[in-house]
N, C-alpha and C positions, 0 to 999 in steps of 0.2 A: 572502646571498649564497653559492652552491655556485660556488667555483671549479673548473671545469673544466682539469686539465692533462694534459699528457703528459710522463714520464720519457724521456730519451734517453741510452744507454749509448754511450760513445766507445770503443773498442779499438785495440790495438797502434799504428801510426803515426798514424791520425787523435787518440787522446786524446793522443799526444805533443806532435803541432802545436798541438793545440788548449790543453793544459794544465790538462786536466779528463778525467776520466771518466766523469763525468755532469753533465747538467742536468735543470732541469726549467722546461718551457716552456706557456703558456695554450697549450689546443686551441681552436682556430677551428670554426664549424659549416661540415663539409664537406671538414675538412681532409684531406688525402693523404699518404702517405710523403713523396711529393715535397714537398709544402707545409712540413712539418716540416723536413725535411732542408733546403731552401733558408733557413728561418729560422735553423737553427744555423750555417749558412754566412755570413748574413748577421752574425752576431755572432761570428763566427769565420773572416775572410775567408782567412787562412791553409791552409784546408780547400778553398777551391774548387778546386785542382790534383787532388784524391783524389775529388770526385764521382763521375766518370764510371765510376771503376772499383769503387765501395762494391756492397755486397750489403747487404741489409737482414733484420732478425727482427724480427716484431711479436708480441709477447706470446710469444717463445720460436719461432716458427715463422716459416721465410722466408717474405719479402713483396716483392710489386713495389712500383713507384713511384707506382701508381693506386691501389692499394688502400688503403680509407678507415683512419684511424686513429679508434677510439673512446676514448670518455673515461676517462682513469684508465690508459691501456696504457702499455707500454714500448717503444719504439723502439731497436734495437740498431742503429750504422753500423758495419759492418764491411768493412775494406779487404781486399784479397786477401791471404793468406799463401803464402810458397812454403817450403819444406822438404824436406828430403831422408830 
């Protein structure tokens, strides 16, 4: 049986709050960016406050919450970045 997964990369404050920079989750049929993000938040409830401001990249291209996540994909959760 082939296991279908998605790799999730966490950056900056999101990684700090979760205490990890990456994780692998099983991918379910019909998963969207929002579905995967919500499963990450279930595992790391301390991230819930950051969810409204996150940006997403799916296989190194910006993505929206409703974009489908293909098998073997990499999803990045990116908090807003400020700088000068």
